[in-house]
MMTF fields as JSON, N, C-alpha, C and O atoms, coordinates in Angstrom:
{
  "mmtfVersion": "1.0.0",
  "mmtfProducer": "UNKNOWN",
  "numBonds": 463,
  "numAtoms": 464,
  "numGroups": 116,
  "numChains": 1,
  "numModels": 1,
  "chainsPerModel": [1],
  "groupsPerChain": [116],
  "chainIdList": ["A"],
  "bondAtomList": [4, 2, 8, 6, 12, 10, 16, 14, 20, 18, 24, 22, 28, 26, 32, 30, 36, 34, 40, 38, 44, 42, 48, 46, 52, 50, 56, 54, 60, 58, 64, 62, 68, 66, 72, 70, 76, 74, 80, 78, 84, 82, 88, 86, 92, 90, 96, 94, 100, 98, 104, 102, 108, 106, 112, 110, 116, 114, 120, 118, 124, 122, 128, 126, 132, 130, 136, 134, 140, 138, 144, 142, 148, 146, 152, 150, 156, 154, 160, 158, 164, 162, 168, 166, 172, 170, 176, 174, 180, 178, 184, 182, 188, 186, 192, 190, 196, 194, 200, 198, 204, 202, 208, 206, 212, 210, 216, 214, 220, 218, 224, 222, 228, 226, 232, 230, 236, 234, 240, 238, 244, 242, 248, 246, 252, 250, 256, 254, 260, 258, 264, 262, 268, 266, 272, 270, 276, 274, 280, 278, 284, 282, 288, 286, 292, 290, 296, 294, 300, 298, 304, 302, 308, 306, 312, 310, 316, 314, 320, 318, 324, 322, 328, 326, 332, 330, 336, 334, 340, 338, 344, 342, 348, 346, 352, 350, 356, 354, 360, 358, 364, 362, 368, 366, 372, 370, 376, 374, 380, 378, 384, 382, 388, 386, 392, 390, 396, 394, 400, 398, 404, 402, 408, 406, 412, 410, 416, 414, 420, 418, 424, 422, 428, 426, 432, 430, 436, 434, 440, 438, 444, 442, 448, 446, 452, 450, 456, 454, 460, 458],
  "bondOrderList": [1, 1, 1, 1, 1, 1, 1, 1, 1, 1, 1, 1, 1, 1, 1, 1, 1, 1, 1, 1, 1, 1, 1, 1, 1, 1, 1, 1, 1, 1, 1, 1, 1, 1, 1, 1, 1, 1, 1, 1, 1, 1, 1, 1, 1, 1, 1, 1, 1, 1, 1, 1, 1, 1, 1, 1, 1, 1, 1, 1, 1, 1, 1, 1, 1, 1, 1, 1, 1, 1, 1, 1, 1, 1, 1, 1, 1, 1, 1, 1, 1, 1, 1, 1, 1, 1, 1, 1, 1, 1, 1, 1, 1, 1, 1, 1, 1, 1, 1, 1, 1, 1, 1, 1, 1, 1, 1, 1, 1, 1, 1, 1, 1, 1, 1],
  "groupList": [{"groupName": "MET", "atomNameList": ["N", "CA", "C", "O"], "elementList": ["N", "C", "C", "O"], "formalChargeList": [0, 0, 0, 0], "bondAtomList": [1, 0, 2, 1, 3, 2], "bondOrderList": [1, 1, 2], "singleLetterCode": "M", "chemCompType": "L-PEPTIDE LINKING"}, {"groupName": "PRO", "atomNameList": ["N", "CA", "C", "O"], "elementList": ["N", "C", "C", "O"], "formalChargeList": [0, 0, 0, 0], "bondAtomList": [1, 0, 2, 1, 3, 2], "bondOrderList": [1, 1, 2], "singleLetterCode": "P", "chemCompType": "L-PEPTIDE LINKING"}, {"groupName": "LYS", "atomNameList": ["N", "CA", "C", "O"], "elementList": ["N", "C", "C", "O"], "formalChargeList": [0, 0, 0, 0], "bondAtomList": [1, 0, 2, 1, 3, 2], "bondOrderList": [1, 1, 2], "singleLetterCode": "K", "chemCompType": "L-PEPTIDE LINKING"}, {"groupName": "HIS", "atomNameList": ["N", "CA", "C", "O"], "elementList": ["N", "C", "C", "O"], "formalChargeList": [0, 0, 0, 0], "bondAtomList": [1, 0, 2, 1, 3, 2], "bondOrderList": [1, 1, 2], "singleLetterCode": "H", "chemCompType": "L-PEPTIDE LINKING"}, {"groupName": "PHE", "atomNameList": ["N", "CA", "C", "O"], "elementList": ["N", "C", "C", "O"], "formalChargeList": [0, 0, 0, 0], "bondAtomList": [1, 0, 2, 1, 3, 2], "bondOrderList": [1, 1, 2], "singleLetterCode": "F", "chemCompType": "L-PEPTIDE LINKING"}, {"groupName": "ASN", "atomNameList": ["N", "CA", "C", "O"], "elementList": ["N", "C", "C", "O"], "formalChargeList": [0, 0, 0, 0], "bondAtomList": [1, 0, 2, 1, 3, 2], "bondOrderList": [1, 1, 2], "singleLetterCode": "N", "chemCompType": "L-PEPTIDE LINKING"}, {"groupName": "ALA", "atomNameList": ["N", "CA", "C", "O"], "elementList": ["N", "C", "C", "O"], "formalChargeList": [0, 0, 0, 0], "bondAtomList": [1, 0, 2, 1, 3, 2], "bondOrderList": [1, 1, 2], "singleLetterCode": "A", "chemCompType": "L-PEPTIDE LINKING"}, {"groupName": "GLN", "atomNameList": ["N", "CA", "C", "O"], "elementList": ["N", "C", "C", "O"], "formalChargeList": [0, 0, 0, 0], "bondAtomList": [1, 0, 2, 1, 3, 2], "bondOrderList": [1, 1, 2], "singleLetterCode": "Q", "chemCompType": "L-PEPTIDE LINKING"}, {"groupName": "ASP", "atomNameList": ["N", "CA", "C", "O"], "elementList": ["N", "C", "C", "O"], "formalChargeList": [0, 0, 0, 0], "bondAtomList": [1, 0, 2, 1, 3, 2], "bondOrderList": [1, 1, 2], "singleLetterCode": "D", "chemCompType": "L-PEPTIDE LINKING"}, {"groupName": "VAL", "atomNameList": ["N", "CA", "C", "O"], "elementList": ["N", "C", "C", "O"], "formalChargeList": [0, 0, 0, 0], "bondAtomList": [1, 0, 2, 1, 3, 2], "bondOrderList": [1, 1, 2], "singleLetterCode": "V", "chemCompType": "L-PEPTIDE LINKING"}, {"groupName": "SER", "atomNameList": ["N", "CA", "C", "O"], "elementList": ["N", "C", "C", "O"], "formalChargeList": [0, 0, 0, 0], "bondAtomList": [1, 0, 2, 1, 3, 2], "bondOrderList": [1, 1, 2], "singleLetterCode": "S", "chemCompType": "L-PEPTIDE LINKING"}, {"groupName": "LEU", "atomNameList": ["N", "CA", "C", "O"], "elementList": ["N", "C", "C", "O"], "formalChargeList": [0, 0, 0, 0], "bondAtomList": [1, 0, 2, 1, 3, 2], "bondOrderList": [1, 1, 2], "singleLetterCode": "L", "chemCompType": "L-PEPTIDE LINKING"}, {"groupName": "GLY", "atomNameList": ["N", "CA", "C", "O"], "elementList": ["N", "C", "C", "O"], "formalChargeList": [0, 0, 0, 0], "bondAtomList": [1, 0, 2, 1, 3, 2], "bondOrderList": [1, 1, 2], "singleLetterCode": "G", "chemCompType": "PEPTIDE LINKING"}, {"groupName": "ILE", "atomNameList": ["N", "CA", "C", "O"], "elementList": ["N", "C", "C", "O"], "formalChargeList": [0, 0, 0, 0], "bondAtomList": [1, 0, 2, 1, 3, 2], "bondOrderList": [1, 1, 2], "singleLetterCode": "I", "chemCompType": "L-PEPTIDE LINKING"}, {"groupName": "GLU", "atomNameList": ["N", "CA", "C", "O"], "elementList": ["N", "C", "C", "O"], "formalChargeList": [0, 0, 0, 0], "bondAtomList": [1, 0, 2, 1, 3, 2], "bondOrderList": [1, 1, 2], "singleLetterCode": "E", "chemCompType": "L-PEPTIDE LINKING"}, {"groupName": "THR", "atomNameList": ["N", "CA", "C", "O"], "elementList": ["N", "C", "C", "O"], "formalChargeList": [0, 0, 0, 0], "bondAtomList": [1, 0, 2, 1, 3, 2], "bondOrderList": [1, 1, 2], "singleLetterCode": "T", "chemCompType": "L-PEPTIDE LINKING"}, {"groupName": "TYR", "atomNameList": ["N", "CA", "C", "O"], "elementList": ["N", "C", "C", "O"], "formalChargeList": [0, 0, 0, 0], "bondAtomList": [1, 0, 2, 1, 3, 2], "bondOrderList": [1, 1, 2], "singleLetterCode": "Y", "chemCompType": "L-PEPTIDE LINKING"}, {"groupName": "ARG", "atomNameList": ["N", "CA", "C", "O"], "elementList": ["N", "C", "C", "O"], "formalChargeList": [0, 0, 0, 0], "bondAtomList": [1, 0, 2, 1, 3, 2], "bondOrderList": [1, 1, 2], "singleLetterCode": "R", "chemCompType": "L-PEPTIDE LINKING"}, {"groupName": "CYS", "atomNameList": ["N", "CA", "C", "O"], "elementList": ["N", "C", "C", "O"], "formalChargeList": [0, 0, 0, 0], "bondAtomList": [1, 0, 2, 1, 3, 2], "bondOrderList": [1, 1, 2], "singleLetterCode": "C", "chemCompType": "L-PEPTIDE LINKING"}],
  "groupTypeList": [0, 1, 0, 2, 3, 4, 2, 5, 6, 7, 2, 7, 8, 9, 6, 10, 11, 12, 13, 14, 12, 13, 5, 6, 4, 11, 7, 8, 15, 12, 6, 10, 8, 3, 6, 1, 6, 1, 13, 6, 16, 12, 4, 4, 17, 0, 14, 6, 12, 5, 1, 11, 14, 16, 15, 16, 10, 16, 8, 14, 18, 2, 9, 13, 11, 14, 12, 14, 0, 15, 13, 6, 14, 9, 8, 12, 14, 10, 16, 8, 9, 10, 6, 12, 8, 9, 9, 16, 4, 10, 17, 12, 15, 10, 9, 9, 4, 10, 10, 2, 15, 10, 12, 11, 12, 4, 16, 18, 12, 7, 17, 2, 11, 12, 14, 11],
  "groupIdList": [1, 2, 3, 4, 5, 6, 7, 8, 9, 10, 11, 12, 13, 14, 15, 16, 17, 18, 19, 20, 21, 22, 23, 24, 25, 26, 27, 28, 29, 30, 31, 32, 33, 34, 35, 36, 37, 38, 39, 40, 41, 42, 43, 44, 45, 46, 47, 48, 49, 50, 51, 52, 53, 54, 55, 56, 57, 58, 59, 60, 61, 62, 63, 64, 65, 66, 67, 68, 69, 70, 71, 72, 73, 74, 75, 76, 77, 78, 79, 80, 81, 82, 83, 84, 85, 86, 87, 88, 89, 90, 91, 92, 93, 94, 95, 96, 97, 98, 99, 100, 101, 102, 103, 104, 105, 106, 107, 108, 109, 110, 111, 112, 113, 114, 115, 116],
  "secStructList": [7, 7, 7, 7, 7, 7, 6, 6, 4, 4, 4, 1, 7, 7, 7, 5, 7, 7, 7, 6, 6, 7, 7, 3, 3, 3, 3, 3, 3, 3, 3, 7, 7, 7, 6, 6, 1, 7, 7, 3, 3, 3, 3, 3, 3, 3, 3, 1, 1, 1, 7, 3, 3, 3, 3, 7, 1, 1, 7, 3, 3, 3, 3, 3, 3, 3, 3, 3, 3, 3, 3, 3, 3, 6, 6, 1, 7, 3, 3, 3, 3, 3, 6, 6, 7, 3, 3, 3, 3, 7, 6, 6, 7, 3, 3, 3, 3, 3, 7, 1, 1, 3, 3, 3, 3, 3, 3, 3, 3, 1, 1, 7, 6, 6, 7, 7],
  "xCoordList": [122.383, 123.699, 123.586, 123.158, 123.961, 123.8, 124.807, 124.557, 125.954, 126.964, 127.567, 127.76, 127.865, 128.51, 129.746, 129.779, 130.745, 131.997, 132.271, 132.225, 132.553, 132.841, 134.261, 134.462, 135.231, 136.636, 136.937, 136.548, 137.627, 138.027, 136.854, 137.018, 135.707, 134.5, 134.679, 134.117, 135.442, 135.627, 136.346, 136.276, 137.026, 137.757, 136.915, 137.395, 135.673, 134.847, 134.55, 134.523, 134.33, 133.888, 132.478, 131.63, 132.238, 130.925, 130.322, 130.898, 129.167, 128.538, 127.984, 127.499, 128.066, 127.48, 125.971, 125.357, 125.374, 123.913, 123.331, 122.124, 124.188, 123.747, 122.929, 122.11, 123.148, 122.439, 123.391, 124.427, 123.046, 123.937, 124.344, 123.509, 125.658, 126.187, 126.408, 126.885, 126.068, 126.225, 127.157, 126.892, 128.249, 129.255, 128.935, 129.649, 127.853, 127.417, 127.388, 126.97, 127.841, 128.001, 127.427, 127.611, 126.731, 126.125, 126.108, 125.745, 126.505, 126.525, 126.13, 126.831, 125.009, 124.645, 125.655, 125.966, 126.159, 127.049, 126.217, 126.562, 125.124, 124.259, 123.018, 122.8, 122.194, 120.956, 120.471, 120.827, 119.656, 119.019, 117.857, 117.409, 117.381, 116.21, 114.99, 114.069, 115.002, 113.909, 112.815, 112.897, 111.804, 110.776, 110.084, 109.909, 109.684, 108.972, 109.833, 109.32, 111.147, 112.027, 113.41, 114.362, 113.528, 114.826, 115.845, 115.484, 117.107, 118.194, 119.187, 119.718, 119.434, 120.45, 121.643, 121.489, 122.829, 124.043, 125.033, 125.044, 125.86, 126.848, 127.566, 127.704, 128.023, 128.879, 128.306, 127.693, 128.522, 128.098, 129.302, 129.991, 129.551, 130.646, 130.1, 129.314, 130.521, 130.158, 131.45, 132.347, 131.557, 132.746, 132.399, 131.229, 133.44, 133.254, 132.407, 132.495, 131.607, 130.735, 129.379, 129.258, 128.369, 127.012, 126.497, 126.825, 125.7, 125.145, 124.059, 123.479, 123.805, 122.76, 121.682, 121.959, 120.457, 119.33, 118.625, 118.385, 118.291, 117.683, 116.697, 116.962, 115.559, 114.571, 114.5, 114.255, 114.716, 114.72, 113.302, 112.447, 113.06, 111.784, 111.92, 111.034, 113.042, 113.375, 114.328, 114.884, 114.52, 115.486, 116.872, 117.018, 117.888, 119.257, 120.259, 120.035, 121.364, 122.495, 123.716, 123.906, 124.55, 125.734, 126.949, 126.9, 128.041, 129.305, 130.291, 130.514, 130.877, 131.837, 133.181, 133.709, 133.725, 134.965, 136.192, 137.273, 136.024, 137.147, 136.68, 135.503, 137.6, 137.331, 136.358, 136.282, 135.599, 134.663, 133.451, 133.512, 132.353, 131.111, 130.415, 130.666, 129.545, 128.605, 127.239, 126.856, 126.511, 125.159, 124.24, 124.344, 123.339, 122.448, 121.004, 120.551, 120.29, 118.862, 118.172, 118.435, 117.289, 116.557, 115.785, 115.02, 115.982, 115.358, 115.739, 114.939, 116.985, 117.396, 118.893, 119.539, 119.434, 120.847, 121.74, 121.307, 122.99, 124.006, 125.209, 125.607, 125.787, 126.919, 128.062, 127.858, 129.262, 130.481, 130.961, 131.344, 130.94, 131.27, 132.575, 132.939, 133.265, 134.522, 134.659, 133.799, 135.761, 135.979, 135.697, 136.197, 134.887, 134.525, 133.182, 132.646, 132.616, 131.299, 130.186, 130.32, 129.087, 127.903, 126.718, 126.533, 125.911, 124.726, 123.523, 123.607, 122.416, 121.178, 120.129, 119.973, 119.413, 118.354, 117.052, 116.982, 116.042, 114.75, 113.958, 114.157, 113.063, 112.203, 111.542, 111.029, 111.56, 110.95, 111.913, 111.555, 113.14, 114.137, 114.645, 115.026, 114.649, 115.215, 116.544, 116.627, 117.6, 118.944, 119.621, 119.19, 120.693, 121.55, 122.96, 123.517, 123.537, 124.906, 125.812, 125.463, 126.977, 127.972, 129.346, 129.469, 130.379, 131.75, 132.654, 132.478, 133.616, 134.61, 135.683, 136.356, 135.844, 136.837, 136.142, 135.683, 136.068, 135.31, 135.191, 136.016, 134.167, 133.95, 133.314, 132.553, 133.622, 133.087, 132.42, 132.993, 131.214, 130.506, 129.972, 129.717, 129.806, 129.139, 127.756, 127.608, 126.735, 125.363, 124.693, 125.087, 123.679, 122.807, 121.408, 121.138, 120.516, 119.181, 118.092, 118.31, 116.933, 115.826, 115.058, 114.018, 115.613, 115.031, 115.521, 116.431, 114.915, 115.327, 116.571, 116.86, 117.294, 118.465, 118.098, 117.137, 118.862, 118.659, 117.491, 117.261, 116.75, 115.566, 115.967, 116.493, 115.717, 116.05, 114.828, 114.918],
  "yCoordList": [127.706, 128.142, 129.571, 130.463, 129.801, 131.123, 132.17, 133.367, 131.738, 132.702, 132.243, 131.046, 133.192, 132.875, 133.747, 134.879, 133.219, 133.952, 133.961, 132.915, 135.13, 135.29, 135.836, 137.05, 134.956, 135.345, 136.138, 135.74, 137.253, 138.111, 138.532, 138.672, 138.729, 139.07, 140.33, 140.433, 141.281, 142.542, 142.327, 143.184, 141.209, 140.909, 140.134, 139.85, 139.788, 139.001, 139.79, 141.02, 139.074, 139.717, 140.243, 139.562, 141.448, 142.068, 142.136, 142.746, 141.51, 141.393, 142.73, 143.548, 142.925, 144.115, 144.087, 143.02, 145.26, 145.341, 145.106, 144.913, 145.122, 144.813, 145.904, 145.629, 147.139, 148.268, 148.912, 149.458, 148.848, 149.335, 150.792, 151.657, 151.035, 152.384, 152.845, 153.958, 152.003, 152.385, 151.387, 150.185, 151.89, 151.048, 150.87, 151.374, 150.147, 149.885, 148.376, 147.611, 147.969, 146.556, 146.293, 147.099, 145.169, 144.833, 143.321, 142.599, 142.847, 141.406, 141.139, 141.555, 140.444, 140.016, 138.968, 138.032, 139.132, 138.144, 137.099, 135.917, 137.543, 136.638, 137.352, 138.524, 136.624, 137.188, 136.339, 135.168, 136.952, 136.202, 135.411, 135.668, 134.452, 133.693, 134.008, 133.2, 135.182, 135.62, 136.209, 137.369, 135.414, 135.782, 137.125, 137.886, 137.452, 138.725, 139.962, 141.005, 139.842, 141.005, 140.537, 140.57, 140.101, 139.613, 140.747, 141.914, 140.382, 141.34, 140.757, 139.666, 141.489, 141.096, 142.035, 143.205, 141.509, 142.305, 141.907, 140.769, 142.866, 142.604, 143.871, 144.802, 143.899, 144.979, 145.673, 145.042, 146.986, 147.824, 148.629, 149.248, 148.616, 149.408, 150.292, 149.844, 151.541, 152.502, 152.998, 153.439, 152.93, 153.4, 154.605, 154.893, 155.303, 156.489, 156.14, 155.043, 157.084, 156.894, 157.508, 158.432, 156.998, 157.509, 157.227, 156.192, 158.127, 157.924, 156.848, 156.508, 156.33, 155.334, 155.957, 156.417, 155.974, 156.438, 155.216, 154.243, 155.272, 154.123, 154.601, 155.562, 153.921, 154.204, 152.989, 151.869, 153.223, 152.145, 151.702, 152.524, 150.39, 149.818, 149.164, 148.435, 149.438, 148.873, 149.847, 150.735, 149.686, 150.488, 149.872, 148.65, 150.73, 150.231, 151.181, 152.389, 150.61, 151.368, 150.937, 149.749, 151.914, 151.63, 152.263, 153.423, 151.492, 151.974, 152.017, 151.003, 153.176, 153.313, 152.761, 153.189, 151.805, 151.129, 151.646, 151.746, 151.975, 152.403, 153.467, 153.517, 154.311, 155.251, 156.342, 156.778, 156.779, 157.883, 157.732, 157.098, 158.323, 158.38, 159.683, 160.296, 160.085, 161.15, 160.494, 159.769, 160.76, 160.228, 161.421, 162.161, 161.599, 162.758, 162.288, 161.475, 162.808, 162.522, 163.328, 164.52, 162.68, 163.376, 164.516, 164.29, 165.735, 166.943, 167.184, 167.699, 166.804, 166.998, 167.191, 167.724, 166.756, 166.926, 166.048, 165.023, 166.475, 165.707, 165.572, 166.536, 164.369, 164.119, 163.486, 162.534, 164.012, 163.384, 162.493, 162.986, 161.18, 160.235, 159.514, 159.334, 159.108, 158.39, 157.395, 157.313, 156.646, 155.578, 156.051, 157.085, 155.27, 155.576, 156.244, 156.291, 156.768, 157.415, 156.371, 155.294, 156.707, 155.851, 156.637, 157.809, 155.973, 156.607, 155.694, 154.481, 156.28, 155.535, 155.99, 157.185, 155.021, 155.29, 154.693, 153.489, 155.506, 154.961, 154.554, 155.09, 153.607, 153.12, 154.304, 155.215, 154.282, 155.337, 156.426, 157.283, 156.409, 157.416, 157.166, 156.046, 158.216, 158.139, 158.869, 160.024, 158.18, 158.75, 158.541, 157.732, 159.298, 159.139, 158.885, 159.694, 157.748, 157.396, 157.753, 157.504, 158.34, 158.595, 158.574, 158.622, 158.501, 158.538, 159.087, 158.775, 159.901, 160.403, 159.351, 159.369, 158.421, 157.35, 156.019, 155.358, 155.634, 154.448, 154.422, 154.993, 153.76, 153.627, 152.287, 151.757, 151.74, 150.459, 150.645, 151.26, 150.12, 150.191, 148.829, 147.967, 148.647, 147.461, 147.9, 148.929, 147.134, 147.504, 146.408, 145.242, 146.83, 145.937, 146.504, 147.621, 145.745, 146.246, 145.275, 144.064, 145.803, 144.965, 144.467, 145.008, 143.412, 142.777, 141.344, 140.947, 140.574, 139.193, 139.129, 140.064, 138.039, 137.791, 137.939, 137.328, 138.752, 138.915, 139.777, 139.961, 140.31, 141.134, 142.599, 143.105, 143.288, 144.718, 145.545, 146.77],
  "zCoordList": [176.449, 176.844, 177.369, 176.636, 178.619, 179.22, 178.737, 178.879, 178.162, 177.738, 176.419, 176.203, 175.535, 174.256, 174.117, 174.599, 173.464, 173.238, 171.739, 171.091, 171.193, 169.768, 169.649, 169.628, 169.574, 169.537, 168.262, 167.164, 168.423, 167.309, 166.424, 165.212, 166.997, 166.231, 165.403, 164.312, 165.892, 165.174, 163.841, 162.96, 163.684, 162.447, 161.432, 160.335, 161.774, 160.849, 159.579, 159.593, 158.487, 157.253, 157.464, 158.039, 156.999, 157.136, 155.735, 154.834, 155.557, 154.239, 153.746, 154.528, 152.454, 151.835, 152.004, 151.995, 152.159, 152.184, 150.791, 150.641, 149.782, 148.428, 147.766, 146.889, 148.182, 147.591, 146.589, 146.971, 145.328, 144.284, 144.518, 144.783, 144.412, 144.553, 145.981, 146.201, 146.965, 148.376, 149.051, 149.057, 149.62, 150.265, 151.743, 152.609, 152.021, 153.399, 153.619, 152.75, 154.8, 155.114, 156.499, 157.411, 156.665, 157.953, 158.102, 157.173, 159.28, 159.537, 160.976, 161.899, 161.18, 162.529, 162.984, 162.248, 164.192, 164.795, 165.531, 165.549, 166.133, 166.868, 167.341, 167.033, 168.102, 168.635, 169.794, 169.924, 170.628, 171.711, 171.129, 170.012, 171.902, 171.459, 172.328, 172.442, 172.931, 173.797, 172.9, 172.495, 172.595, 171.603, 171.855, 170.904, 173.084, 173.259, 172.995, 172.59, 173.226, 173.068, 172.607, 173.386, 171.344, 170.869, 170.758, 170.611, 170.83, 170.67, 169.668, 169.875, 168.583, 167.594, 167.735, 168.085, 167.458, 167.594, 166.511, 166.04, 166.13, 165.089, 164.688, 165.481, 163.443, 162.981, 161.745, 160.883, 161.684, 160.564, 160.107, 160.918, 158.801, 158.247, 157.133, 156.299, 157.129, 156.082, 155.476, 156.195, 154.135, 153.437, 152.58, 152.329, 152.136, 151.291, 150.063, 149.512, 149.666, 148.511, 148.791, 149.596, 148.129, 148.305, 149.715, 150.296, 150.265, 151.613, 151.63, 150.599, 152.817, 153.046, 153.914, 155.022, 153.415, 154.23, 154.791, 154.076, 156.089, 156.755, 157.815, 158.537, 157.9, 158.944, 159.864, 159.415, 161.135, 162.126, 162.464, 162.793, 162.38, 162.803, 164.179, 164.626, 164.837, 166.144, 166.843, 166.198, 168.153, 168.901, 168.733, 168.706, 168.622, 168.451, 169.085, 169.167, 169.53, 170.033, 169.23, 168.967, 168.837, 168.034, 168.726, 169.136, 168.853, 169.391, 168.228, 167.566, 167.977, 166.897, 167.377, 168.403, 166.62, 167.005, 166.271, 166.851, 164.991, 164.163, 163.183, 162.823, 162.754, 161.682, 162.057, 163.206, 161.032, 161.235, 160.337, 159.284, 160.769, 159.999, 160.336, 161.373, 159.446, 159.763, 159.799, 158.881, 160.872, 161.023, 161.202, 162.18, 160.244, 160.253, 160.344, 159.538, 161.328, 161.42, 160.327, 160.172, 159.571, 158.52, 159.178, 160.115, 158.691, 159.245, 160.704, 161.485, 161.069, 162.467, 162.59, 161.688, 163.705, 164.034, 163.155, 162.629, 163.011, 162.304, 163.232, 163.885, 163.289, 164.174, 163.401, 162.648, 163.587, 163.101, 164.237, 165.298, 164.016, 165.082, 164.756, 163.594, 165.82, 165.661, 166.819, 167.695, 166.796, 167.778, 169.198, 169.642, 169.893, 171.278, 171.436, 172.543, 170.344, 170.417, 170.427, 169.845, 171.098, 171.167, 170.631, 170.962, 169.791, 169.214, 169.473, 169.282, 169.904, 170.142, 169.124, 168.871, 168.544, 167.58, 168.113, 168.359, 168.291, 168.707, 167.479, 166.388, 167.668, 166.587, 165.881, 166.531, 164.543, 163.755, 163.328, 162.52, 163.857, 163.492, 162.077, 161.736, 161.254, 159.9, 159.903, 160.322, 159.427, 159.427, 158.08, 157.258, 157.884, 156.715, 157.227, 157.97, 156.82, 157.168, 155.993, 154.839, 156.288, 155.254, 155.901, 157.125, 155.065, 155.56, 154.471, 153.293, 154.86, 153.913, 153.672, 152.642, 154.636, 154.533, 154.794, 153.863, 156.049, 156.451, 157.967, 158.68, 158.438, 159.869, 160.175, 159.366, 161.336, 161.778, 163.122, 164.022, 163.27, 164.532, 164.947, 164.106, 166.241, 166.797, 167.218, 167.878, 166.847, 167.189, 168.014, 167.989, 168.733, 169.48, 169.322, 169.764, 168.695, 168.417, 168.833, 168.869, 169.142, 169.574, 168.351, 167.976, 167.741, 166.565, 166.49, 167.219, 165.607, 165.398, 164.517, 163.77, 164.607, 163.778, 162.307, 161.84, 161.575, 160.139, 159.733, 158.538, 160.669, 160.367, 160.366, 161.357, 159.241, 159.178, 158.942, 158.861]
}
């Protein structure tokens, strides 16, 4: 199928990452089946509470859709992001996600479905 449509995808439930004490949620909506260079896409939500540290093993782009987050590169820049902002993470980047309230982003990353 050359095209897929995900009606009201932004309203889907986003599963918890299951890390105790960290209010972070991520849900793949779908992915390509192009084996040499797969692309997964979906939603990430960060809520108030303890920060989430993550190191990317793939390239990813995130568009902030709602709310706010702070995204800080470990030993680098820190950005307060909100709806309409775009953030790119290259493979190997270590970041810390946090939020004073909550924020929702849509991501597209070069990885397989469900692979983090």
